[in-house]
Structure formats: structure tokens, C-alpha cells
C-alpha positions in Angstrom: 13.0 130.3 -259.2 15.2 131.9 -261.8 18.8 132.0 -260.6 20.2 128.4 -260.5 22.8 129.0 -263.1 24.7 131.4 -260.9 24.9 128.7 -258.2 27.1 126.5 -260.5 30.1 128.6 -259.7 31.1 131.0 -257.1 29.2 134.3 -257.3 31.7 137.1 -257.9 29.4 140.0 -258.8 29.2 142.6 -256.1 29.2 146.1 -257.4 25.6 147.3 -257.5 23.3 150.0 -258.8 20.5 152.0 -257.1 16.9 151.4 -258.4 15.9 155.1 -258.6 13.5 155.4 -261.6 15.1 158.6 -262.9 18.7 157.7 -262.4 20.7 156.0 -265.2 23.1 153.6 -263.5 25.5 151.0 -264.7 26.0 147.3 -264.8 27.2 144.7 -267.2 24.4 143.2 -269.3 23.0 140.3 -267.3 23.0 136.8 -268.7 19.5 135.4 -269.4 18.5 132.7 -266.9 18.0 129.2 -268.0 17.1 126.5 -265.5 19.6 123.7 -265.3 18.4 120.1 -265.9 16.7 118.7 -262.9 18.6 116.0 -261.0 18.1 112.5 -262.2 15.5 110.7 -260.2 11.8 110.1 -259.9 9.4 112.9 -259.1 7.6 112.4 -255.8 4.1 113.6 -255.2 5.4 115.3 -252.0 7.7 117.6 -254.0 4.8 118.7 -256.3 2.4 119.0 -253.3 4.9 121.3 -251.5 5.1 123.6 -254.6 1.3 123.7 -254.7 1.1 124.5 -251.0 3.4 127.5 -251.6 1.4 128.5 -254.6 -1.8 128.4 -252.5 -0.1 130.9 -250.1 1.0 133.3 -252.8 -2.5 133.3 -254.3 -4.2 133.9 -250.9 -1.7 136.6 -250.0 -1.6 138.5 -253.3 -4.4 141.0 -252.6 -3.2 141.9 -249.1 0.5 142.3 -250.1 -0.3 144.6 -253.1 -2.8 146.7 -251.0 -0.1 147.5 -248.5 2.6 148.3 -251.1 2.7 152.0 -252.1 4.3 154.3 -254.7 6.6 157.0 -253.2 7.0 160.3 -255.0 9.2 162.9 -253.3 7.8 166.3 -254.1 10.3 167.2 -256.9 8.2 166.7 -260.0 8.0 163.9 -262.5 11.0 162.1 -263.9 12.1 162.1 -267.4 10.0 159.1 -268.5 6.7 160.7 -267.6 6.3 158.3 -264.7 5.9 160.1 -261.4 6.5 157.1 -259.1 10.1 157.4 -258.0 10.1 154.4 -255.7 8.1 152.1 -253.6 7.3 151.4 -249.9 5.2 149.3 -247.6 2.7 150.3 -244.9 3.4 148.5 -241.6 0.8 150.2 -239.3 -2.9 151.1 -239.7 -2.0 154.8 -239.1 0.3 154.9 -242.1 3.9 154.2 -241.0 5.9 153.2 -244.1 9.2 151.4 -244.5 11.2 152.3 -247.7 14.8 152.8 -248.9 17.1 155.6 -247.8 18.0 156.5 -251.4 14.3 157.1 -252.1 13.6 159.6 -249.3 17.2 161.1 -249.2 16.5 163.3 -246.2 14.4 163.6 -243.0 11.4 166.0 -242.8 10.8 165.9 -246.6 7.3 166.1 -248.1 6.3 163.1 -250.0 3.3 162.0 -252.0 2.3 158.4 -251.4 0.3 156.6 -254.0 -2.0 153.9 -252.6 -3.1 150.8 -254.5 -6.7 152.0 -254.7 -5.6 155.1 -256.7 -5.7 157.6 -253.8 -2.9 160.1 -253.2 -2.0 161.0 -249.7 0.7 163.2 -248.1 3.5 161.9 -246.0 6.7 163.1 -244.4 10.1 161.3 -244.4 11.4 160.3 -241.0 14.9 158.9 -240.0 17.1 156.5 -241.9 20.0 154.1 -241.5 21.9 155.3 -244.6 24.7 152.8 -244.8 22.1 150.0 -244.9 19.7 152.0 -247.1 16.9 151.8 -244.6 14.3 154.6 -244.2 10.9 155.4 -242.7 8.0 157.7 -243.6 4.7 158.5 -242.1 1.4 159.3 -243.8 0.2 162.7 -242.5 -3.3 162.5 -243.8 -5.5 161.1 -241.0 -7.1 157.7 -241.6 -6.6 154.0 -241.4 -4.6 152.2 -244.1 -4.0 148.6 -245.2 -0.9 147.3 -243.6 1.2 144.2 -243.1 3.1 142.7 -240.2 6.9 142.6 -239.7 8.7 139.2 -239.9 12.1 138.2 -238.9 15.1 138.3 -241.2 17.9 136.8 -239.1 16.4 133.3 -239.2 16.1 133.2 -243.0 17.8 130.2 -244.7 19.2 129.8 -248.3 16.3 128.3 -250.4 13.5 129.9 -248.4 10.7 131.1 -250.7 9.8 134.8 -250.8 7.6 137.2 -252.6 8.8 140.7 -253.8 6.3 143.5 -254.5 7.0 146.9 -255.9 6.1 149.4 -258.6 8.6 148.0 -261.2 9.2 150.6 -263.9 7.4 153.3 -261.9 3.8 153.7 -260.6 1.3 152.9 -263.3 -2.5 153.6 -262.9 -3.4 150.8 -265.3 -1.5 148.1 -263.4 -1.3 146.8 -259.9 2.2 146.5 -258.3 3.7 143.3 -259.7 4.4 140.3 -257.5 7.6 138.4 -258.2 8.7 135.0 -256.8 12.1 134.2 -255.5 14.3 132.4 -253.0 16.8 133.5 -250.5 20.3 133.0 -251.9 22.2 134.7 -249.1 21.3 136.2 -245.7 23.7 138.8 -244.1 23.6 141.5 -241.5 22.7 144.3 -243.8 25.4 146.6 -242.4 26.0 147.9 -245.9 23.9 148.0 -249.1 25.3 144.7 -250.3 25.6 142.6 -247.2 22.0 142.0 -246.4 19.5 139.6 -248.1 20.1 138.5 -251.6 17.4 136.8 -253.7 16.6 135.8 -257.2 13.3 137.8 -257.1 14.0 140.1 -260.1 13.7 143.9 -259.5 14.2 147.0 -261.6 14.0 150.8 -261.3 10.9 151.8 -259.4 11.0 148.8 -257.0 13.4 150.6 -254.6 11.9 150.7 -251.1 9.3 148.0 -251.9 8.8 145.0 -249.6 10.2 141.5 -249.6 7.8 139.0 -247.9 8.1 135.6 -246.5 5.4 133.0 -247.5 3.3 134.0 -244.4 3.0 137.6 -245.8 5.3 139.2 -243.3 7.9 141.8 -244.3 11.4 140.4 -244.2 13.2 143.0 -246.2 13.1 146.2 -248.3 14.4 146.4 -251.9 17.6 148.3 -252.1 19.8 147.6 -255.2 20.5 145.1 -258.0 23.5 143.6 -259.7 24.2 142.9 -263.3 22.4 139.5 -263.3 18.7 139.0 -262.8 19.5 136.8 -259.8 21.4 139.5 -257.9 18.9 141.5 -256.0 19.8 143.0 -252.6 17.3 143.8 -249.8 17.7 145.6 -246.5 16.9 143.0 -243.7 13.9 144.0 -241.7 15.9 143.4 -238.5 18.0 146.5 -239.4 14.8 148.5 -239.1 14.0 146.8 -235.8 17.4 147.6 -234.4 17.1 151.3 -235.1 13.3 151.6 -234.8 13.0 154.4 -232.2 15.9 156.4 -233.7 14.3 156.4 -237.1 10.8 157.3 -235.7 12.5 160.2 -234.0 13.9 161.4 -237.4 17.5 160.6 -236.8 19.8 160.2 -239.8 22.3 157.5 -239.1 25.4 157.3 -241.4 25.9 158.8 -244.8 23.5 158.6 -247.7 25.2 156.5 -250.5 26.3 158.7 -253.4 24.4 158.4 -256.6 26.3 156.1 -259.0 26.1 158.7 -261.7 25.4 162.4 -261.4 22.3 163.9 -263.1 20.5 161.4 -265.3 20.3 162.2 -269.0 16.5 162.3 -268.8 16.4 165.2 -266.3 17.6 168.7 -265.7 20.7 169.6 -263.9 20.4 170.4 -260.2 19.9 174.2 -259.7 22.8 174.5 -257.2 25.3 172.8 -259.5 26.0 176.0 -261.4 27.7 177.7 -258.5 29.8 174.7 -257.8 31.5 174.4 -261.2 34.3 176.7 -262.4 34.0 179.1 -265.2 31.7 178.1 -268.0 31.7 174.4 -267.1 28.0 174.4 -266.1 27.0 176.0 -269.5 29.1 173.4 -271.3 27.6 170.5 -269.3 24.1 171.9 -269.9 24.7 172.2 -273.6 26.1 168.7 -273.8 23.1 167.3 -271.9 20.6 168.9 -274.2 22.3 167.5 -277.3 22.6 164.1 -275.7 18.9 164.1 -274.8 18.0 165.0 -278.4 20.1 162.1 -279.8 18.8 159.6 -277.3 15.2 160.6 -278.2 16.1 160.2 -281.9 17.8 156.8 -281.3 21.1 157.9 -282.8 22.9 154.7 -283.8 26.3 155.7 -282.6 25.0 156.8 -279.2 22.8 153.7 -278.8 25.9 151.6 -279.5 27.9 153.6 -276.9 25.1 153.2 -274.4 24.8 149.5 -275.0 28.6 148.9 -274.8 28.6 150.8 -271.4 25.8 148.7 -270.0 23.4 151.7 -270.3 25.7 154.1 -268.5 27.5 156.6 -270.7 30.7 157.9 -269.1 33.0 160.4 -270.7 35.6 162.9 -269.5 35.7 166.6 -270.3 37.9 166.1 -273.5 35.5 163.5 -274.9 32.5 165.7 -274.1 34.1 168.6 -276.0 34.8 166.4 -278.9 31.2 165.1 -279.1 29.7 168.6 -278.8 32.0 170.0 -281.5 31.1 167.1 -283.9 27.4 167.2 -283.1 27.3 171.0 -283.7 28.8 170.4 -287.1 26.4 167.6 -287.9 23.4 169.8 -286.8 24.6 172.6 -288.9 25.1 170.3 -291.9 21.5 169.1 -291.6 20.2 172.7 -291.6 22.4 173.6 -294.6 20.4 174.6 -297.7 20.7 172.3 -300.7 22.3 175.0 -302.8 24.7 176.2 -300.1 28.4 176.3 -301.2 31.6 176.0 -299.2 32.2 179.3 -297.5 28.5 180.2 -297.1 27.4 181.0 -293.6 25.2 178.0 -293.6 28.0 175.6 -294.4 29.9 174.1 -291.5 33.7 174.6 -291.4 35.9 171.7 -292.3 37.3 170.0 -289.3 41.0 170.6 -289.0 43.4 167.7 -288.4 45.4 168.1 -285.2 49.1 168.5 -285.5 51.4 165.9 -284.1 52.2 168.3 -281.2 48.6 168.4 -280.3 47.8 164.7 -280.7 48.2 164.0 -277.0 45.9 166.9 -276.1 43.3 165.8 -278.6 43.1 162.3 -277.2 40.8 161.8 -274.2 42.5 160.4 -271.1 41.8 156.7 -270.7 39.5 155.7 -267.8 39.7 152.3 -266.2 36.2 151.2 -265.1 36.3 148.4 -262.6 33.4 146.1 -263.4 32.0 143.1 -261.6 33.8 139.8 -261.6 34.2 139.1 -265.3 37.4 137.8 -266.9 39.0 141.1 -267.4 41.9 139.9 -269.5 39.6 138.2 -271.9 37.1 141.1 -271.8 39.8 143.7 -272.7 41.8 141.6 -275.2 42.5 143.7 -278.2 40.8 146.8 -276.7 43.8 147.9 -274.6 47.5 146.9 -274.6 48.2 143.5 -273.0 50.2 145.0 -270.2 47.4 147.3 -269.2 44.8 144.5 -269.3 47.1 142.5 -267.0 47.3 145.4 -264.6 43.6 145.9 -264.5 43.1 142.1 -263.9 45.5 142.2 -261.0 43.8 145.3 -259.5 40.4 143.6 -259.9 41.6 140.5 -258.1 43.1 142.5 -255.2 40.0 144.7 -255.0 37.5 141.9 -254.9 39.5 140.1 -252.1 39.2 143.3 -250.1 35.5 143.7 -250.8 35.0 140.1 -249.7 36.9 140.7 -246.5 34.9 143.9 -245.9 38.1 146.1 -245.9 37.0 149.4 -244.3 38.8 151.6 -246.8 37.5 149.8 -249.8 33.9 149.6 -248.5 34.0 153.3 -247.8 35.2 153.9 -251.4 32.4 151.6 -252.8 29.7 153.3 -250.7 30.8 156.8 -251.6 30.6 155.9 -255.2 27.2 154.4 -254.9 28.6 150.9 -255.6 30.3 151.9 -258.8 34.0 152.3 -257.9 35.9 154.0 -260.7 39.6 154.9 -260.7 42.0 156.2 -263.3 45.3 154.5 -264.2 47.2 156.6 -261.7 44.9 155.8 -258.8 44.9 152.1 -259.7 48.7 151.9 -259.7 48.8 153.7 -256.3 46.4 151.2 -254.8 48.0 148.2 -256.2 51.5 149.2 -255.0 50.1 149.8 -251.5 48.1 146.6 -251.4 51.0 144.6 -252.6 53.0 145.8 -249.6 50.1 145.1 -247.2 49.7 141.6 -248.6 53.4 140.9 -248.4 53.4 141.9 -244.8 50.5 139.6 -244.1 52.0 136.7 -246.0 49.3 136.6 -248.6 50.2 134.7 -251.7 49.4 137.0 -254.7 49.0 134.0 -257.0 46.8 132.0 -254.8 43.6 130.5 -256.4 40.7 132.6 -255.1 38.3 129.7 -255.5 40.4 127.7 -253.0 40.7 130.6 -250.7 37.0 131.1 -250.8 37.6 134.9 -250.7 35.0 135.5 -253.4 32.2 133.3 -252.1 30.0 136.2 -251.0 27.7 133.7 -249.4 27.7 131.1 -252.2 25.5 128.1 -251.0 26.9 124.9 -249.8 26.4 121.6 -251.8 23.4 120.8 -249.6 21.9 124.2 -250.2 22.5 123.9 -254.0 20.7 120.6 -254.0 17.8 122.2 -252.1 17.7 125.0 -254.7 17.5 122.5 -257.5 14.9 120.3 -255.9 11.8 122.1 -257.2 12.8 121.4 -260.8 12.3 117.7 -260.2 8.6 118.3 -260.1 8.5 121.1 -262.6 10.5 119.2 -265.3 8.0 116.3 -265.0 5.2 118.8 -265.9 7.0 120.5 -268.8 8.3 117.2 -270.3 4.7 116.5 -271.4 4.9 119.4 -273.9 8.1 118.3 -275.6 6.3 116.9 -278.5 4.1 120.0 -278.9 6.7 122.7 -278.7 8.8 123.7 -281.7 11.5 126.1 -282.6 11.5 128.3 -285.7 14.4 129.7 -287.6 14.2 132.7 -289.9 16.7 132.7 -292.8 18.7 130.1 -290.9 18.9 131.9 -287.6 16.9 130.9 -284.4 14.0 133.4 -284.1 11.2 132.1 -281.9 9.3 129.2 -280.4 5.9 127.9 -281.4 3.1 125.5 -280.2 1.5 122.9 -282.4 -2.3 123.6 -282.4 -3.5 121.0 -285.0 -2.2 117.6 -285.9 -2.2 118.5 -289.6 0.8 120.7 -289.1 -0.5 124.1 -287.9 1.6 126.0 -285.4 0.9 129.2 -283.5 3.7 131.6 -282.7 4.7 135.3 -282.3 4.2 137.1 -285.6 6.5 140.1 -285.3 9.6 137.9 -284.9 9.0 136.1 -288.3 10.8 137.1 -291.5 12.3 135.5 -294.5 12.5 131.7 -295.0 10.9 129.8 -292.2 12.4 126.5 -290.9 10.5 124.6 -288.2 12.2 122.1 -285.9 9.9 119.4 -284.4 12.0 117.1 -282.3 14.7 115.8 -284.5 12.8 116.6 -287.7 13.1 119.7 -289.8 10.4 121.2 -292.1 9.9 124.2 -294.3 7.3 126.5 -292.9 4.7 128.6 -294.6 3.0 131.6 -293.0 -0.8 131.1 -293.3 -2.3 134.0 -291.5 -1.6 136.6 -288.8 -3.5 138.4 -286.1 -1.9 141.9 -285.8 -3.7 142.9 -282.6 -2.4 139.9 -280.6 0.8 139.6 -282.6 0.0 135.9 -283.4 0.8 134.0 -286.5 -0.2 130.6 -287.9 2.5 128.6 -289.6 1.9 125.4 -291.6 4.4 122.6 -292.1 4.0 119.5 -294.3 3.5 117.0 -291.5 0.8 114.8 -290.2 -0.2 113.2 -286.9 1.5 115.8 -284.8 0.7 116.2 -281.1 -1.2 119.4 -280.5 -0.9 121.4 -277.2 -3.6 120.6 -274.8 -4.9 124.0 -273.8 -7.0 124.5 -270.6 -9.6 127.2 -271.1 -8.5 129.2 -268.1 -7.1 132.6 -267.2 -4.5 132.0 -264.4 -4.9 134.4 -261.4 -2.2 136.5 -259.8 0.0 134.3 -257.6 -0.3 131.2 -259.8 3.1 129.5 -260.5 4.0 128.8 -264.1 6.8 127.3 -266.1 8.0 127.6 -269.7 9.1 124.4 -271.6 11.7 124.4 -274.3 11.3 122.1 -277.4 13.0 119.3 -275.4 10.5 119.7 -272.6 13.0 121.2 -270.2 11.9 124.2 -268.0 13.6 127.2 -269.6 12.2 129.4 -266.9 9.7 129.4 -264.1 7.9 132.1 -262.1 4.7 133.5 -260.9 1.7 135.4 -262.4 2.6 138.9 -261.4 -0.3 140.9 -262.7 -3.7 139.6 -263.8 -4.8 139.7 -267.4 -5.4 143.2 -268.7 -5.1 145.2 -271.9 -1.4 146.2 -272.4 -1.2 149.8 -273.6 1.2 151.2 -276.1 2.9 153.1 -273.4 2.5 152.6 -269.6 0.0 155.0 -268.0 1.7 156.8 -265.2 0.0 159.4 -263.0 0.0 161.6 -266.1 -2.2 159.1 -268.0 -2.6 160.8 -271.3 -5.8 160.0 -273.3 -5.4 163.0 -275.6 -5.6 162.5 -279.4 -3.1 165.2 -280.2 0.4 165.8 -279.0 3.4 168.1 -279.3 5.9 165.3 -279.6 8.0 166.0 -276.4 9.1 164.0 -273.4 8.5 165.7 -270.1 11.4 167.1 -268.1 12.2 167.4 -264.4 12.6 171.1 -264.1 10.1 173.6 -262.7 6.8 174.0 -264.6 5.9 172.3 -267.9 9.5 171.7 -268.9 10.6 169.9 -272.0 12.9 166.9 -271.4 13.3 165.6 -274.9 12.0 166.6 -278.4 11.2 163.6 -280.6 12.9 163.6 -284.0 10.6 164.7 -286.8 7.8 165.7 -284.3 5.6 168.8 -284.4 7.6 170.3 -281.6 10.9 169.9 -283.5 9.4 171.4 -286.6 8.3 174.4 -284.5 11.7 174.9 -283.0 11.1 173.7 -279.5 14.2 172.3 -277.7 15.0 170.3 -274.6 15.2 172.6 -271.6 12.4 174.9 -272.8 9.6 175.7 -270.3 6.1 175.9 -271.9 4.2 178.6 -270.2 0.9 178.7 -272.3 -0.9 176.9 -275.1 -3.3 179.1 -277.2 -3.4 181.6 -274.3 -4.1 179.1 -271.6 -1.4 179.2 -269.0 0.4 176.0 -268.2 2.2 176.4 -264.9 2.5 172.6 -264.4 2.8 169.5 -266.6 -0.7 168.6 -265.6 -2.1 171.8 -267.0 -0.1 171.3 -270.2 -1.6 167.9 -270.7 -5.0 169.2 -269.9 -4.6 172.2 -272.3 -3.9 169.8 -275.2 -7.0 167.6 -274.5 -9.4 169.9 -276.4 -7.4 169.8 -279.7 -7.3 167.3 -282.6 -4.4 166.2 -284.7 -3.7 168.8 -287.4 -4.8 171.7 -285.2 -2.4 174.7 -285.1 -1.8 176.2 -281.7 0.4 179.0 -280.4 2.9 177.9 -277.7 4.5 180.4 -275.4 7.7 179.2 -273.8 10.9 180.4 -272.0 14.4 179.5 -273.1 17.2 180.5 -270.9 14.8 182.8 -269.1 13.8 184.6 -272.3 10.1 184.5 -273.4 9.3 183.3 -276.9 6.4 182.1 -279.0 5.9 179.6 -281.8 3.1 177.9 -283.8 2.8 174.1 -283.6 0.8 171.9 -285.9 -0.2 169.1 -283.5 0.2 165.5 -284.6 -1.6 162.3 -283.6 -0.3 160.9 -280.3 -0.3 157.4 -282.0 2.6 158.6 -284.2 4.9 159.3 -281.4 7.9 157.0 -281.1 7.9 154.4 -278.3 10.4 155.5 -275.7 13.3 153.2 -275.4 15.5 153.2 -272.3 19.0 151.6 -273.0 19.5 151.1 -269.3 16.4 148.9 -269.1 17.6 146.9 -272.1 21.1 146.4 -270.6 19.7 145.3 -267.2 17.3 142.8 -269.0 20.0 140.9 -270.8 20.7 143.3 -273.6 18.6 144.8 -276.4 18.4 141.5 -278.3 16.9 139.8 -275.2 13.8 141.9 -275.4 11.0 141.3 -277.9 10.8 143.7 -280.8 7.1 144.2 -280.1 6.3 144.2 -276.4 3.3 146.6 -276.1 -0.3 147.0 -277.3 -1.9 143.6 -276.7 -5.7 143.3 -276.2 -5.2 140.8 -273.3 -2.2 139.4 -271.6 -1.0 138.6 -268.1 2.4 139.4 -266.7 4.7 136.8 -265.2 8.3 137.0 -264.0 9.9 134.1 -265.8 13.1 135.3 -267.3 13.0 134.6 -271.1 14.6 136.0 -274.2 12.9 137.2 -277.3 13.7 133.9 -279.0 12.0 131.9 -276.2 8.7 133.6 -276.8 5.9 131.9 -278.8 5.9 128.7 -276.8 3.5 127.3 -274.2 3.1 128.2 -270.5 2.1 125.5 -268.1 0.8 125.6 -264.5 1.5 123.2 -261.6 -1.4 121.0 -262.7 0.4 120.4 -266.0 -2.1 122.4 -268.0 -1.1 124.7 -270.9 -2.7 128.0 -269.8 -1.1 130.5 -272.2 1.3 131.3 -275.0 4.3 133.6 -274.3 4.0 136.7 -276.4 6.8 139.0 -275.3 9.8 139.5 -273.1 9.3 143.0 -271.7 12.1 143.8 -269.3 14.2 142.5 -266.5 11.2 141.6 -264.4 8.4 140.8 -266.8 7.2 138.6 -269.7 3.7 138.8 -271.2 1.6 135.7 -272.1 -1.8 135.5 -273.9 -4.1 133.4 -271.7 -5.8 130.3 -273.2 -9.2 131.7 -272.4 -8.5 134.6 -274.8 -6.4 132.5 -277.3 -8.8 129.6 -278.0 -11.6 131.6 -279.7 -8.9 133.2 -281.9 -7.4 129.9 -282.9 -10.8 128.6 -283.9 -10.9 131.4 -286.5 -7.3 131.1 -287.6 -7.1 127.3 -288.2 -8.7 126.2 -291.5 -11.5 123.7 -290.9 
């Protein structure tokens, strides 16, 4: 229920990105969702009863749907995040037939590890696929009977139909069930391409690829394929595509071409082994060196690089000249950091001064401009001041012509889009060539180049009719009536004059509970039309809760219900005016939220080297954390650790196990290989609790930008996950259920698909201790 704002205008965003957990792909930062005001009119009991009926189905179906949803791990080792779940799938027969996405399996006859919801690992083999549609099959080869679900029908789906999405968002995690997300069908197409099938507002992210989309009877109606830049743009392969090619896929036939990856090797992994022979001269070595330096700076949260990643929507793109420029500068910076304090200019340790290029070399020193064609933003406005006005106009013209052809399913353009994995990029020369040719084609067809696209309807992409829009808004008539009750109990808090977080009144004497880590400086509390100075009374570090006092009396406290909502429960989040900011479903039951997600390599060790795992053979190093024990000992990204204190470590699993017997502060010898050469170093292990939390700029970009996510979004004693799309500033306020009860306090916006809330059953005993008697 989270995408109504995109329905106000015509949806123009089409270019998409694959959801492979290890692949950094690009999109513009999505706008956060905010529900529009409900239509004026009285709430009828029938509307609320209909929502409750749908809720009853989602609660009843939850266990069955999660049990049939699996993690899919092609046998190629873990990805750069330490999570080994590369995608998802769903079992559709008791003997283990699985539907998934073609970009997850990639090929027929491939060995795959399937991760069941009960924790078991079983072997499977990939079968055939319909690659243009991103559909694929697998079969579990270990004999047995498996939990499964039935197939539904996708052709008959209508705009506004409720649906449930399940998948291993963020990768398979042993301490969490596959999250459920609530959505509605926004468009239903034939699925002939990766972007012409089912579109919903059931938010997905990396790791969900291949997971199932269900109707409210628990039948599979689609398979997750790719996402757009907004949380309401989520594409799914229609199940009827599978039905149409069922026998061919069972027979292992590969139909069509696998869509190209939107970006080559991800910065978190190693380069493909066969790439070296495909690149000229020393290009492979240069690329490898750049990747290693890039990994190190990403791990160290280099401000310049983080800014570049954020500005590019999480996808850093550079040409060869820019790469050479960065490597040269980074080498000098690294050398300067290693320079002794007493080193003088001219010493070997001192880096040479950069020379200023001559005028003759200025052109060569300037990287060639690339024009990246993004989704349907206002290009002229977006590029104003960044490029010459004439170039911005050319790009805007190209974008308009391109999107017309995408909307019309022009074969040439659709081929270009698919071959680029949905991320079509052209340089200025290619852009000019296409525009010139398209102008001639349009002139021959009598197309008015200045025609208003909204009037032409060329960019509708299945935008709903007025009747459909009204149907999509209808649920908020009932929901707003529930959230309005909390208008007098929900407050907003400014810190040093800037909006920071919401809060909930918990005592009529002026006590307010909110999220502690967002508070700083002078506190100003807004209660309705009144404003008060706030005083921080106390905090609970474990739960990230704070109690704030204002000088007011006879306030209306939140009416908490001493409950813990179960998975499948529908919830809504009121703003200080009582409007529903967001609504969704309880995705994962209340659990302890760990500091870092526990993937298959759940690490309970006390001591650590301070590395991120790589994707190469053996116990390879993906990243080395800045200031870590590994960095101090000289380990680098790309190294392969072969032994720890004499114990061989042929795999990442054995490396983790070898460290389990040590304590922080212990010194161990580490044998490793670098560029094929054996070496050894001594490492003084550090506490695993001191390792930096891994930040993924792509996840932040796809979740509304870095500022949309809460500063603290891990390590809570008890919280449930729900899929309401909030921002960091919208946390701290109440969560209500369909009975109008306040069942929780929002404590963190986590990513594109998840927010955390502390349930009232856990919160109430804490408040009794925090509030002065």
C-alpha cells in the first residue's frame, strides 16, 4: 500500500536494475513514499472489514508461503558482503521443482545449493529458462518431499489486486525468516521482456530476485525480476510465462539471450578469471589494481568516494582516463600516508609533486564526457549548471525520443535496453547519431517532435485509469480514520531548528518517548499547533529510546495495547496530523536484531582479522577495514589466506572456524598468497565488536538516499520488521493496527524494504521504569 504518489502523474520510469545480491547496479535515488490524503467521505464499516478480511488471509498464509520460499546459491562461493544467498526461488511441487529468475541461474545444468526455510541445505540443478522474460527453473536433486505452493493465473490480474511478495531481501540470513511484503498490482503485461510483465508496489531489493509473488489465495502469480528507482516500481515475471514454456524449460532449453549485467564485476568481488585474456596489454592488471584500491576506500568510507557513489545512485562509472587519474592520485595519497614524519622532499618516501599538464595536453588530460540516460526525470533541470545548456537540451531531446520508443516497444531500442541489462548508456557521438536517424524516421511518419507526451499517452506504461486510481486510494478511507485517533498523541521534534524525528506522548504531564540516536542540540517539540522546548530526561541505549519532557499538562497519551503483532498483521504509521504516512505489513516476527545480519557464515567468534570476505577461490580477502588488525599486518584485498597458526584454511568456512579458538589480543601467524606468491605475517587479533558496520551505498541509494535511513538501525533487543516506507525523520512515532490499537513505536528505517518497530509488549515495562512516578 505504498505507491499512491506515483499514481498522481504518469509513470515515466522504466530503466531497471537486476536484484543480484553481489552486483552493484544503478538507479536514481527513489523518493520516499507518503500516502496521499484519503478522499473526503465517511468511512464505511465494509471498507475496514474488507481490509481485515485480507489481513486474515495474509496471517493464515504466512507460514506456508515462507516455507516454500528458498534461498538460491549458485556454486561460486559467497559474495562480497559475507552473505551466501545470491537469490531466491519458490518450490512448486513436492519433489522439489523450483521457479526462479534467469539472471539468478544464468545457465542450464548448473549446480546450485538451495537453502530451505527450516535451515537445511540441499543440492539442485538449473534447468531451462526464458531469458528475455527473466524466467528460469531448477530442480532439487536430493530425494525427498518438500513444502510447496500452487500456481495461480497472472493474465486475469487487475490493477489494485492485493498481493504478497516473499524473498530473502538482503540475502539469506539464518537468524531471520524470508520477509513478507504487502503490495498491489499497478500494471499487468505479457512479460515478453523484463519490464513488460507485472508491476507492483511490493518493495524488493537485492536478494529477492527469483522469489515469489502470491495472490491472496497463496498461489504463485509472478517471480521477482528487477526494480526501478522508486520503491513502487517492482517488476515480476508473470507466472503464465512459465506455463507457456513449461515443457521446454523442464527439458533444459534456453530460450532467448540472458540479459547482460548492468555493470561488469561488482566492486565487492574479484574479477572473472577469463577476463584477463580478453583485455589488451596490461589493461587487466590496471583494472585489477584500480579495483583493489577502490575496495579499500569503500571499506574505509572515503568521503570523496562516498559522495561520488551517492551522486551516481550507488553505481560508480568511469572511463579509462578517469580510472588512471584516480589510481595516480590514490597512489600518491597512500605514499604520503606512509611517509615518515621527518622525511624531506626528494627522499624515497616522499611522493613526487604532481606536474601541471601543459595546454597542449589539457584535452588529453580531461576524461571524455559520458552521457548517462536516466529514467524520466526533468533532464534540463537536472543538468542545469552541470553541463552547457546546449548539451542539456540535446540530452533532453534524446531522452524524450528514447522514451517514446521504449513505450512503443521499438525492437531496436528494446534490444539495446536488454543487452545493457536495462541501463542504456551512450556517449555524445552515439546520441547524436541516434537522434539524427530518429528525427528522419519521425518526419517520415508525420510525428510532431514538439507534441505533448502526456496528451499522446506515449509514456503511460500502464498508468491506471481514474477509476483504478480511485480504487487504489480507497483503502486509505478506512486507514485514515484509524490513524486520526493518534493525532493528539503524536509529536514532531526539531534538533537545533531542523526536523529530526517523531515522538509519542506517554504521560499527560508532558513526557514523550522517541528515538534516542537522532537527538542532538536544542530540542523543540511540536504538539499540534503548539511549540515547546524539550529536555532530555533519560535514555535506554539498548533499545535506542529516549524520554523527553516538555512543560505542558493534560496532554493525551498514546493508548498502547500490550500485544506483539504477528507476521501478516497490517499496520499504519500516523504523522502528527493523524494522516497515514505509510502502511504495510509485519514482515518478520519480533526477534533480536543483531549488529550485522547472520548469513550462512554466521560468525560468533570473539576475535577477528578485520577483513571482508572476497569472491575468489579459497579464503580470499575482499576488503581490509581501515585501522584493522589485518591492515596493520599488511594484508590487502585480493590476498588468499592459506593458514592461520599452521591450520590450513582452504575455504572461508575453515578460516572462520580457525579463528574461533582465539581471543582478542592474541597474536597469530597468517600464511597467505599474493599474486601467486606465498607470504606470511603476524596479526594481533582484535575484538569483532570493534569492526566497522558495513555500509552499502547502493542500498542507501535504492532506499531513498543515505539521509532516508536511520543512523542506528541495528542491535535492538526486540523488534519486528514491517515494510512501511518511512524516512529516518519519521521514526519514533506510533504504529497502529487495523483495530486502531497502538502496537509499537517505530525505531529505525533499515533499507528499501524494511523498517523496525519495538512492540508494545516489550516497550511497556521499559516505559514504567523510564517515566518518573
